[in-house]
LOMITI-552314 format. One record per residue: x, y, z of N, C-alpha, C in turn; residue number from 1. Coordinates in steps of 0.05 Angstrom, whole numbers, padded with zeros to 5 digits, m for minus. Example, Ala and Ser with C-alpha at 12.3 -4.5 7.8 and 13.67 -1.06 7.14 Angstrom:
2
<site n_x="00264" n_y="m00114" n_z="00156" ca_x="00246" ca_y="m00090" ca_z="00156" c_x="00264" c_y="m00066" c_z="00156" k="1"/>
<site n_x="00257" n_y="m00045" n_z="00142" ca_x="00273" ca_y="m00021" ca_z="00143" c_x="00258" c_y="00001" c_z="00157" k="2"/>
This chain:
100
<site n_x="m03547" n_y="00166" n_z="00530" ca_x="m03563" ca_y="00187" ca_z="00525" c_x="m03561" c_y="00202" c_z="00501" k="1"/>
<site n_x="m03552" n_y="00196" n_z="00476" ca_x="m03552" ca_y="00212" ca_z="00448" c_x="m03563" c_y="00206" c_z="00447" k="2"/>
<site n_x="m03566" n_y="00171" n_z="00442" ca_x="m03586" ca_y="00156" ca_z="00432" c_x="m03618" c_y="00164" c_z="00434" k="3"/>
<site n_x="m03621" n_y="00155" n_z="00457" ca_x="m03657" ca_y="00171" ca_z="00470" c_x="m03657" c_y="00188" c_z="00466" k="4"/>
<site n_x="m03639" n_y="00208" n_z="00471" ca_x="m03648" ca_y="00238" ca_z="00464" c_x="m03653" c_y="00238" c_z="00428" k="5"/>
<site n_x="m03642" n_y="00227" n_z="00420" ca_x="m03655" ca_y="00221" ca_z="00376" c_x="m03670" c_y="00215" c_z="00383" k="6"/>
<site n_x="m03685" n_y="00193" n_z="00404" ca_x="m03704" ca_y="00180" ca_z="00394" c_x="m03721" c_y="00205" c_z="00401" k="7"/>
<site n_x="m03722" n_y="00212" n_z="00427" ca_x="m03750" ca_y="00225" ca_z="00437" c_x="m03741" c_y="00249" c_z="00409" k="8"/>
<site n_x="m03733" n_y="00261" n_z="00403" ca_x="m03740" ca_y="00282" ca_z="00387" c_x="m03744" c_y="00273" c_z="00353" k="9"/>
<site n_x="m03748" n_y="00250" n_z="00353" ca_x="m03755" ca_y="00251" ca_z="00326" c_x="m03739" c_y="00231" c_z="00312" k="10"/>
<site n_x="m03699" n_y="00235" n_z="00315" ca_x="m03682" ca_y="00231" ca_z="00298" c_x="m03677" c_y="00214" c_z="00304" k="11"/>
<site n_x="m03664" n_y="00196" n_z="00274" ca_x="m03653" ca_y="00170" ca_z="00277" c_x="m03622" c_y="00166" c_z="00280" k="12"/>
<site n_x="m03610" n_y="00165" n_z="00291" ca_x="m03577" ca_y="00162" ca_z="00306" c_x="m03580" c_y="00131" c_z="00279" k="13"/>
<site n_x="m03565" n_y="00141" n_z="00262" ca_x="m03553" ca_y="00118" ca_z="00244" c_x="m03519" c_y="00114" c_z="00247" k="14"/>
<site n_x="m03507" n_y="00125" n_z="00259" ca_x="m03474" ca_y="00112" ca_z="00270" c_x="m03471" c_y="00128" c_z="00289" k="15"/>
<site n_x="m03449" n_y="00122" n_z="00300" ca_x="m03436" ca_y="00144" ca_z="00325" c_x="m03404" c_y="00133" c_z="00330" k="16"/>
<site n_x="m03390" n_y="00151" n_z="00338" ca_x="m03363" ca_y="00134" ca_z="00353" c_x="m03361" c_y="00155" c_z="00369" k="17"/>
<site n_x="m03353" n_y="00144" n_z="00381" ca_x="m03334" ca_y="00171" ca_z="00411" c_x="m03306" c_y="00166" c_z="00404" k="18"/>
<site n_x="m03301" n_y="00195" n_z="00399" ca_x="m03262" ca_y="00197" ca_z="00398" c_x="m03254" c_y="00210" c_z="00426" k="19"/>
<site n_x="m03230" n_y="00211" n_z="00428" ca_x="m03210" ca_y="00227" ca_z="00462" c_x="m03227" c_y="00250" c_z="00451" k="20"/>
<site n_x="m03230" n_y="00259" n_z="00435" ca_x="m03233" ca_y="00292" ca_z="00446" c_x="m03264" c_y="00310" c_z="00424" k="21"/>
<site n_x="m03267" n_y="00283" n_z="00412" ca_x="m03295" ca_y="00295" ca_z="00394" c_x="m03330" c_y="00268" c_z="00397" k="22"/>
<site n_x="m03333" n_y="00268" n_z="00376" ca_x="m03360" ca_y="00247" ca_z="00383" c_x="m03371" c_y="00245" c_z="00344" k="23"/>
<site n_x="m03372" n_y="00241" n_z="00322" ca_x="m03377" ca_y="00236" ca_z="00306" c_x="m03409" c_y="00221" c_z="00310" k="24"/>
<site n_x="m03427" n_y="00237" n_z="00296" ca_x="m03454" ca_y="00228" ca_z="00292" c_x="m03457" c_y="00223" c_z="00267" k="25"/>
<site n_x="m03480" n_y="00203" n_z="00258" ca_x="m03491" ca_y="00210" ca_z="00236" c_x="m03520" c_y="00196" c_z="00238" k="26"/>
<site n_x="m03544" n_y="00219" n_z="00230" ca_x="m03565" ca_y="00220" ca_z="00238" c_x="m03582" c_y="00228" c_z="00221" k="27"/>
<site n_x="m03600" n_y="00219" n_z="00216" ca_x="m03634" ca_y="00225" ca_z="00193" c_x="m03653" c_y="00255" c_z="00220" k="28"/>
<site n_x="m03649" n_y="00266" n_z="00203" ca_x="m03659" ca_y="00290" ca_z="00217" c_x="m03689" c_y="00304" c_z="00200" k="29"/>
<site n_x="m03710" n_y="00307" n_z="00206" ca_x="m03730" ca_y="00327" ca_z="00195" c_x="m03719" c_y="00351" c_z="00179" k="30"/>
<site n_x="m03718" n_y="00352" n_z="00154" ca_x="m03709" ca_y="00375" ca_z="00142" c_x="m03714" c_y="00409" c_z="00167" k="31"/>
<site n_x="m03729" n_y="00419" n_z="00168" ca_x="m03735" ca_y="00420" ca_z="00190" c_x="m03720" c_y="00444" c_z="00211" k="32"/>
<site n_x="m03708" n_y="00415" n_z="00220" ca_x="m03690" ca_y="00418" ca_z="00253" c_x="m03654" c_y="00429" c_z="00239" k="33"/>
<site n_x="m03659" n_y="00438" n_z="00239" ca_x="m03627" ca_y="00456" ca_z="00229" c_x="m03618" c_y="00442" c_z="00242" k="34"/>
<site n_x="m03589" n_y="00442" n_z="00238" ca_x="m03565" ca_y="00432" ca_z="00242" c_x="m03556" c_y="00433" c_z="00271" k="35"/>
<site n_x="m03559" n_y="00459" n_z="00266" ca_x="m03546" ca_y="00471" ca_z="00294" c_x="m03548" c_y="00460" c_z="00317" k="36"/>
<site n_x="m03593" n_y="00471" n_z="00313" ca_x="m03609" ca_y="00460" ca_z="00330" c_x="m03596" c_y="00437" c_z="00343" k="37"/>
<site n_x="m03600" n_y="00422" n_z="00320" ca_x="m03607" ca_y="00379" ca_z="00334" c_x="m03561" c_y="00381" c_z="00352" k="38"/>
<site n_x="m03557" n_y="00400" n_z="00335" ca_x="m03523" ca_y="00392" ca_z="00353" c_x="m03525" c_y="00405" c_z="00384" k="39"/>
<site n_x="m03541" n_y="00430" n_z="00378" ca_x="m03545" ca_y="00443" ca_z="00419" c_x="m03554" c_y="00430" c_z="00421" k="40"/>
<site n_x="m03576" n_y="00416" n_z="00423" ca_x="m03596" ca_y="00402" ca_z="00435" c_x="m03581" c_y="00370" c_z="00448" k="41"/>
<site n_x="m03566" n_y="00366" n_z="00432" ca_x="m03549" ca_y="00345" ca_z="00439" c_x="m03543" c_y="00347" c_z="00453" k="42"/>
<site n_x="m03525" n_y="00366" n_z="00449" ca_x="m03504" ca_y="00373" ca_z="00468" c_x="m03507" c_y="00396" c_z="00496" k="43"/>
<site n_x="m03528" n_y="00404" n_z="00508" ca_x="m03543" ca_y="00407" ca_z="00520" c_x="m03554" c_y="00394" c_z="00539" k="44"/>
<site n_x="m03565" n_y="00366" n_z="00532" ca_x="m03578" ca_y="00350" ca_z="00550" c_x="m03556" c_y="00325" c_z="00559" k="45"/>
<site n_x="m03541" n_y="00329" n_z="00540" ca_x="m03514" ca_y="00301" ca_z="00552" c_x="m03496" c_y="00323" c_z="00565" k="46"/>
<site n_x="m03491" n_y="00349" n_z="00562" ca_x="m03477" ca_y="00353" ca_z="00593" c_x="m03492" c_y="00346" c_z="00613" k="47"/>
<site n_x="m03523" n_y="00366" n_z="00619" ca_x="m03537" ca_y="00361" ca_z="00644" c_x="m03548" c_y="00323" c_z="00656" k="48"/>
<site n_x="m03544" n_y="00303" n_z="00644" ca_x="m03535" ca_y="00285" ca_z="00644" c_x="m03511" c_y="00272" c_z="00663" k="49"/>
<site n_x="m03489" n_y="00284" n_z="00635" ca_x="m03463" ca_y="00275" ca_z="00648" c_x="m03454" c_y="00291" c_z="00675" k="50"/>
<site n_x="m03465" n_y="00323" n_z="00687" ca_x="m03459" ca_y="00331" ca_z="00710" c_x="m03478" c_y="00321" c_z="00730" k="51"/>
<site n_x="m03505" n_y="00312" n_z="00718" ca_x="m03514" ca_y="00293" ca_z="00738" c_x="m03497" c_y="00280" c_z="00760" k="52"/>
<site n_x="m03497" n_y="00253" n_z="00740" ca_x="m03485" ca_y="00226" ca_z="00736" c_x="m03460" c_y="00240" c_z="00758" k="53"/>
<site n_x="m03437" n_y="00251" n_z="00748" ca_x="m03416" ca_y="00262" ca_z="00754" c_x="m03410" c_y="00290" c_z="00776" k="54"/>
<site n_x="m03419" n_y="00290" n_z="00794" ca_x="m03420" ca_y="00325" ca_z="00807" c_x="m03391" c_y="00331" c_z="00797" k="55"/>
<site n_x="m03364" n_y="00317" n_z="00801" ca_x="m03339" ca_y="00335" ca_z="00820" c_x="m03332" c_y="00334" c_z="00789" k="56"/>
<site n_x="m03338" n_y="00324" n_z="00758" ca_x="m03339" ca_y="00339" ca_z="00739" c_x="m03346" c_y="00378" c_z="00731" k="57"/>
<site n_x="m03358" n_y="00386" n_z="00744" ca_x="m03369" ca_y="00417" ca_z="00750" c_x="m03346" c_y="00427" c_z="00761" k="58"/>
<site n_x="m03332" n_y="00413" n_z="00781" ca_x="m03305" ca_y="00434" ca_z="00794" c_x="m03284" c_y="00436" c_z="00769" k="59"/>
<site n_x="m03280" n_y="00413" n_z="00746" ca_x="m03254" ca_y="00430" ca_z="00739" c_x="m03261" c_y="00440" c_z="00716" k="60"/>
<site n_x="m03247" n_y="00454" n_z="00708" ca_x="m03251" ca_y="00483" ca_z="00682" c_x="m03255" c_y="00464" c_z="00654" k="61"/>
<site n_x="m03262" n_y="00471" n_z="00636" ca_x="m03264" ca_y="00459" ca_z="00617" c_x="m03269" c_y="00484" c_z="00594" k="62"/>
<site n_x="m03257" n_y="00486" n_z="00558" ca_x="m03253" ca_y="00510" ca_z="00546" c_x="m03294" c_y="00513" c_z="00546" k="63"/>
<site n_x="m03286" n_y="00545" n_z="00546" ca_x="m03312" ca_y="00560" ca_z="00542" c_x="m03320" c_y="00558" c_z="00567" k="64"/>
<site n_x="m03345" n_y="00552" n_z="00575" ca_x="m03373" ca_y="00547" ca_z="00593" c_x="m03371" c_y="00530" c_z="00598" k="65"/>
<site n_x="m03382" n_y="00502" n_z="00589" ca_x="m03390" ca_y="00488" ca_z="00591" c_x="m03370" c_y="00459" c_z="00589" k="66"/>
<site n_x="m03387" n_y="00429" n_z="00582" ca_x="m03369" ca_y="00410" ca_z="00577" c_x="m03356" c_y="00411" c_z="00551" k="67"/>
<site n_x="m03370" n_y="00424" n_z="00533" ca_x="m03374" ca_y="00422" ca_z="00503" c_x="m03358" c_y="00438" c_z="00489" k="68"/>
<site n_x="m03350" n_y="00443" n_z="00470" ca_x="m03343" ca_y="00475" ca_z="00457" c_x="m03359" c_y="00477" c_z="00443" k="69"/>
<site n_x="m03362" n_y="00501" n_z="00426" ca_x="m03387" ca_y="00515" ca_z="00415" c_x="m03388" c_y="00510" c_z="00389" k="70"/>
<site n_x="m03367" n_y="00489" n_z="00371" ca_x="m03358" ca_y="00491" ca_z="00354" c_x="m03372" c_y="00459" c_z="00346" k="71"/>
<site n_x="m03376" n_y="00462" n_z="00310" ca_x="m03392" ca_y="00432" ca_z="00309" c_x="m03391" c_y="00435" c_z="00265" k="72"/>
<site n_x="m03376" n_y="00415" n_z="00268" ca_x="m03385" ca_y="00418" ca_z="00240" c_x="m03407" c_y="00392" c_z="00224" k="73"/>
<site n_x="m03412" n_y="00404" n_z="00212" ca_x="m03442" ca_y="00391" ca_z="00205" c_x="m03434" c_y="00393" c_z="00165" k="74"/>
<site n_x="m03446" n_y="00368" n_z="00158" ca_x="m03442" ca_y="00355" ca_z="00128" c_x="m03476" c_y="00344" c_z="00121" k="75"/>
<site n_x="m03480" n_y="00344" n_z="00098" ca_x="m03492" ca_y="00325" ca_z="00082" c_x="m03495" c_y="00303" c_z="00069" k="76"/>
<site n_x="m03516" n_y="00279" n_z="00074" ca_x="m03505" ca_y="00258" ca_z="00054" c_x="m03523" c_y="00264" c_z="00018" k="77"/>
<site n_x="m03494" n_y="00262" n_z="00011" ca_x="m03509" ca_y="00262" ca_z="m00027" c_x="m03497" c_y="00270" c_z="m00038" k="78"/>
<site n_x="m03471" n_y="00278" n_z="m00030" ca_x="m03449" ca_y="00271" ca_z="m00068" c_x="m03439" c_y="00252" c_z="m00058" k="79"/>
<site n_x="m03440" n_y="00239" n_z="m00030" ca_x="m03435" ca_y="00213" ca_z="m00021" c_x="m03446" c_y="00194" c_z="m00013" k="80"/>
<site n_x="m03448" n_y="00170" n_z="m00010" ca_x="m03471" ca_y="00154" ca_z="00000" c_x="m03475" c_y="00154" c_z="00032" k="81"/>
<site n_x="m03485" n_y="00146" n_z="00034" ca_x="m03502" ca_y="00139" ca_z="00067" c_x="m03475" c_y="00119" c_z="00082" k="82"/>
<site n_x="m03474" n_y="00100" n_z="00067" ca_x="m03464" ca_y="00081" ca_z="00078" c_x="m03428" c_y="00086" c_z="00073" k="83"/>
<site n_x="m03420" n_y="00093" n_z="00059" ca_x="m03392" ca_y="00113" ca_z="00057" c_x="m03384" c_y="00134" c_z="00087" k="84"/>
<site n_x="m03398" n_y="00144" n_z="00085" ca_x="m03406" ca_y="00154" ca_z="00117" c_x="m03409" c_y="00146" c_z="00144" k="85"/>
<site n_x="m03433" n_y="00116" n_z="00142" ca_x="m03422" ca_y="00104" ca_z="00164" c_x="m03392" c_y="00088" c_z="00169" k="86"/>
<site n_x="m03378" n_y="00083" n_z="00139" ca_x="m03358" ca_y="00059" ca_z="00144" c_x="m03342" c_y="00089" c_z="00157" k="87"/>
<site n_x="m03330" n_y="00114" n_z="00145" ca_x="m03323" ca_y="00123" ca_z="00159" c_x="m03326" c_y="00123" c_z="00184" k="88"/>
<site n_x="m03352" n_y="00136" n_z="00195" ca_x="m03353" ca_y="00139" ca_z="00221" c_x="m03336" c_y="00116" c_z="00241" k="89"/>
<site n_x="m03345" n_y="00089" n_z="00222" ca_x="m03336" ca_y="00072" ca_z="00238" c_x="m03310" c_y="00061" c_z="00244" k="90"/>
<site n_x="m03293" n_y="00065" n_z="00223" ca_x="m03266" ca_y="00060" ca_z="00228" c_x="m03249" c_y="00082" c_z="00239" k="91"/>
<site n_x="m03253" n_y="00103" n_z="00251" ca_x="m03250" ca_y="00127" ca_z="00271" c_x="m03222" c_y="00119" c_z="00284" k="92"/>
<site n_x="m03236" n_y="00102" n_z="00300" ca_x="m03221" ca_y="00093" ca_z="00326" c_x="m03193" c_y="00083" c_z="00311" k="93"/>
<site n_x="m03193" n_y="00063" n_z="00296" ca_x="m03175" ca_y="00046" ca_z="00270" c_x="m03153" c_y="00074" c_z="00255" k="94"/>
<site n_x="m03164" n_y="00095" n_z="00253" ca_x="m03144" ca_y="00113" ca_z="00242" c_x="m03124" c_y="00135" c_z="00257" k="95"/>
<site n_x="m03134" n_y="00127" n_z="00290" ca_x="m03128" ca_y="00143" ca_z="00303" c_x="m03093" c_y="00151" c_z="00298" k="96"/>
<site n_x="m03079" n_y="00174" n_z="00292" ca_x="m03055" ca_y="00182" ca_z="00282" c_x="m03050" c_y="00171" c_z="00257" k="97"/>
<site n_x="m03069" n_y="00167" n_z="00239" ca_x="m03072" ca_y="00162" ca_z="00205" c_x="m03076" c_y="00180" c_z="00192" k="98"/>
<site n_x="m03082" n_y="00182" n_z="00178" ca_x="m03081" ca_y="00200" ca_z="00141" c_x="m03107" c_y="00223" c_z="00138" k="99"/>
<site n_x="m03134" n_y="00189" n_z="00148" ca_x="m03154" ca_y="00204" ca_z="00141" c_x="m03174" c_y="00221" c_z="00169" k="100"/>
């Protein structure tokens, strides 16, 4: 659903890794699309889909008022290469408990 949302909004999803408590995404968006708006859109649409598919989840208590926490970490590719970011995201599951 994240990839589909990116496509619908004209963003290119280049890499994704779902971790136990967060998600890493590398996506390409227009400079006119603020990272905070992009994250808010992805969180909102995915939460609606998840709660629709799994209505029992709405009975559980989540931090804050919904599925996703308010915080995000944004970065841009420039000081390092896009390939480096893709490799970092792709190696996240093998780094659980590691130093990276």
